C-alpha positions, 0 to 999 in steps of 0.5 A: 079405207083399209089401214094396210099400207102401200109403198111405191116410188119413182126415180126423178129422171125428167118429165113423166109421160103417158106411159108412166101415167097409164102404167103406174100413176093411174093405179096409184089414184085408185090405191090412195082411196083404198089404202094408207099410201106412201108415195116417194120421189126416189132421189137416192135411187136416181143416184145409183145410175146418175151419180155424176149427173146431179145438176138437175136432180132437185129440179126433176124432183120438183117436176115429178111432184108437179106431174103426180099432182097434175095426174090427180094424186091427192096429199089429203089422201096419201103421203108424198115425200122425197126419199132423202128427206127421211134419213131413217131410210138411209140408216135402215138401209145400212143395217139391212145391208149388213145382213144381205148375202152378196150372192142375192145381189149378184143373182138378181135378174133385175140387176142383170137386165138393167146392166144390159139395158144401160150398156145397150143405150150407151153403146148403141152403135157398137152392139153385136148381132141384130134385133133378134139377138138376145140383148145379153149377147149383143152387149157382151164385151162392153165394159162400163165403169159408171155402173160398177159401183156399190150403190148400183149393186146394192139398190135392191137393199135400198128398195127393200128398205123403202118397203119394210121401213113403213111395214107395207103390206103390199107393193104395186108391181107388174107381173114381171117386176116381182124380184125386188119384192121377193128380196124384201121378203127374203130379208124379213125371213133372214132378219127374223132367223138371225135375231130371233124375232117375228114381228119387227117387219111385215112380209110384203106381198106384190099387189098385181095391178093392171098395167096399160102398155102405151107405145111411143109415137114410133111404135117402140116402148114410150121412153124419154131415151127414145124421144117418142113421148107424149108428156103429162102437161104437154101443150095442146098444139104440140100434142096434136102435132105429135098425135098426127105424126104417129106411126100407122100400118106402112102397108096402108098407102091410101085412105081406103086401103085395108090395114092391120090395126095391130101394126098401128100406134094410133089404134093402140091409143084408141084401145085406151081412149076409145070405148068403141075401139073394137068398131074402129078395128073393124073399120081399119081392116075394111079400109072404111076410114083414113089414117088422118081422120082416125088421128083427128078423132083420137086427138079429140078423145084425148084432148079433155085429159090432156087439158086437165093435166095441163090446167092442174100443172099450171096451178101447181107450178105457180104455187111453190109454197104449196109444193113445199108444204106438201113435201114437208107434211109428207116427210113428217108422216114418213119419218114418224112411221120410219122412226118407229120401225127403226127403233124396233130394228135397232133393239132387235139387233141390240144396237140399242137397249 
């Protein structure tokens, strides 16, 4: 195993679903066998947009831990912790915030995109134009004081802190998610230039990992906000019903009608779970198989994985002591790593001798 460090986290906003699993968690499972990994439950990041709705934050953090373990993360192979259990992160975030130019944050494209997405969700009935109108135009003029806060603007600094405090060599991201890694790299260079040092931080690199795009049951992006998810640990019968309700090509009226698989959610899942998905594509185009039979076959292919998630989840749900022990051990390892970096930073900044 490489001694190079990987850092990644997720905000605890509710149940994880198959989109989360295939988009990120499945990659984490392979990374934990190759690198020294720190995976954190980003409860502080959750506060950047949900600081008024904190009643479920602790429960969501526990639920996320269970979901991760159900997916196969192994605390014997990686360090799993809650972000707020490592106070060194908040202290380094403050120090790095002192040297971060405001323009970097205001120009951050991820910030602008997330603002627009949040506004679009909140004011869905008031958006201008149609679906072909750029989102920035559709939300123009809509005000939202809930996200006009320092924490939301400054979240890239906190994100950089999460990475830099453990001297991560790599951060697993999709090719369209490199902005926060770039800010972390920029902060390293700025810190080095201001304080005349070179070896306090490691300049992290994005690790482009394979992302499997999983559509929701209705064909849109799988998201809790759209109520179109298949959750990790979903009971089998509800999962079967959801699969049988998946959208298919609306032009296919009868079982033997030809169809376009590219317009079918069921086929998108066959591409993930069916080794013979290319054959299924040709059968679909030829009208050789009806949608009901296709969905039944898909459920049969998915059932073993769904059952494994469910069984592992029930095991961890019934062992609260084990969950607490995992987080305690993970936080201890994260604090040990973070404390070393923080001391180096404070010496470089001459906060301490």
